[in-house]
C-alpha positions in Angstrom: 57.3 93.8 110.2 58.7 94.0 113.2 59.0 97.5 114.2 60.8 97.3 117.8 60.5 99.7 120.3 63.1 102.4 120.9 65.0 102.4 124.6 64.7 106.0 126.2 67.4 107.9 127.9 67.7 106.5 131.4 67.5 102.5 130.0 70.6 100.7 131.7 71.2 99.0 127.9 72.0 102.7 126.4 74.9 102.9 128.9 76.1 99.2 128.6 79.0 98.2 125.8 77.5 95.9 123.5 78.8 92.2 123.4 80.4 90.7 120.3 78.3 88.7 117.9 79.5 85.2 117.8 77.7 82.6 115.3 75.2 84.0 112.7 72.5 82.2 113.5 68.7 82.9 113.3 68.7 85.4 116.2 71.1 87.4 114.6 68.9 87.2 111.2 65.8 88.7 113.0 67.8 90.8 114.6 68.9 92.4 111.2 65.4 91.9 110.0 63.9 93.6 112.9 66.3 96.6 113.0 65.8 97.2 109.2 62.2 97.5 109.5 63.2 99.8 112.4 64.9 102.0 110.8 62.6 102.1 107.3 60.3 105.0 109.7 60.6 108.6 108.3 63.6 110.6 110.4 65.4 107.7 111.0 69.4 106.9 109.9 70.1 104.9 112.1 68.8 102.6 115.1 71.8 100.1 117.2 70.8 97.0 118.2 70.8 98.7 122.5 67.7 101.0 121.6 65.8 98.4 120.6 66.8 96.1 123.8 69.6 93.8 122.0 73.3 93.7 124.1 74.1 92.7 120.5 77.1 94.6 118.3 75.4 95.5 115.3 73.1 98.9 113.6 71.2 99.6 110.7 71.7 102.8 108.2 68.6 104.8 106.5 70.7 107.8 104.5 70.0 109.2 102.0 68.5 106.1 100.1 71.1 104.0 101.1 70.2 101.3 104.2 72.1 98.7 105.2 73.5 97.1 108.2 76.6 96.3 109.9 77.7 93.1 112.5 80.3 94.2 115.2 81.3 97.1 113.2 84.4 99.2 113.9 84.9 102.5 112.6 88.8 102.1 110.7 88.9 106.2 109.5 87.8 109.5 110.2 89.3 112.0 108.6 88.7 116.1 108.2 88.7 118.2 110.7 85.9 118.1 113.8 83.0 119.8 112.9 79.9 121.4 114.9 77.0 119.5 113.7 72.6 119.4 114.8 72.5 115.9 116.1 69.9 114.0 117.9 68.9 110.7 119.1 65.7 108.7 118.7 66.3 107.2 122.5 66.5 110.9 123.2 63.3 112.4 121.5 62.7 115.9 120.3 66.1 117.2 122.0 68.6 118.2 119.0 72.5 120.0 120.1 75.7 120.8 118.5 77.9 117.6 119.0 81.4 118.0 117.2 81.5 115.0 114.5 84.3 113.8 111.9 82.8 115.4 108.5 84.1 111.5 107.3 84.1 108.4 108.4 84.7 104.7 107.3 83.3 101.4 109.4 83.8 97.8 108.5 81.8 95.1 110.1 80.2 92.0 108.8 77.2 90.8 106.8 74.8 87.7 107.6 77.5 85.9 105.2 80.1 86.4 107.7 81.8 88.5 105.3 83.2 91.5 105.9 81.2 94.6 104.2 82.5 98.6 104.8 80.3 101.7 105.0 81.9 104.8 104.3 80.6 108.1 103.7 80.5 112.1 104.4 78.0 114.5 106.1 75.2 112.4 107.6 77.1 108.9 106.2 79.6 110.1 108.2 77.7 111.3 111.8 75.4 108.2 111.5 77.9 105.4 111.8 80.0 107.5 115.0 76.4 108.0 116.6 75.4 104.3 116.0 78.7 103.3 117.1 78.5 105.3 119.8 75.4 103.3 121.2 77.5 100.1 120.9 80.2 101.6 123.1 77.5 102.6 125.7 78.0 106.0 124.8 74.8 108.6 123.8 75.4 111.7 122.3 75.2 113.8 125.2 78.2 112.0 126.5 79.8 113.9 124.0 78.2 117.6 124.2 81.2 119.9 125.9 79.8 121.1 130.2 78.1 123.8 129.7 75.9 122.0 126.3 75.5 119.3 128.3 74.3 121.2 131.4 71.7 122.7 129.1 70.6 119.5 128.0 70.3 117.5 131.1 68.2 120.4 132.1 66.1 119.9 128.8 65.6 116.1 129.6 65.2 116.7 132.8 62.2 118.9 132.2 60.6 117.3 128.9 57.5 115.0 128.9 58.9 112.0 128.4 61.1 111.3 131.2 
């Protein structure tokens, strides 16, 4: 089992748009294994490749007993009225803020056989899909906060013992 170290706010990889995965080779298979091992730990709903320092479009998820991954994922449907939900991030430890997210999300991507697969859900699954794909686009949930909340979040980041 290879649980990879999570990159923390301030690491440039977290603000970089991830590259698409081309050929699915042993390197990509190893990445998926590491993503799945890294998301298995308690309290983790998702881990994006960027969070373990790999600039490729892939993430793993572990929500309500359902674990999996997507390569080259993209959101194909968001529905419902966006709502403010408590959100945190492994790359911004110990901080939680209300973030605007759609209550339903559907994403498509590839599996290791190169076949298109779909993952969808409501609640935490919808939030995880949006959150992890944001990571692959170089966004942190802090980037989605309204200005006053973001200002407070950045104050708390600066005062944290991990920053």
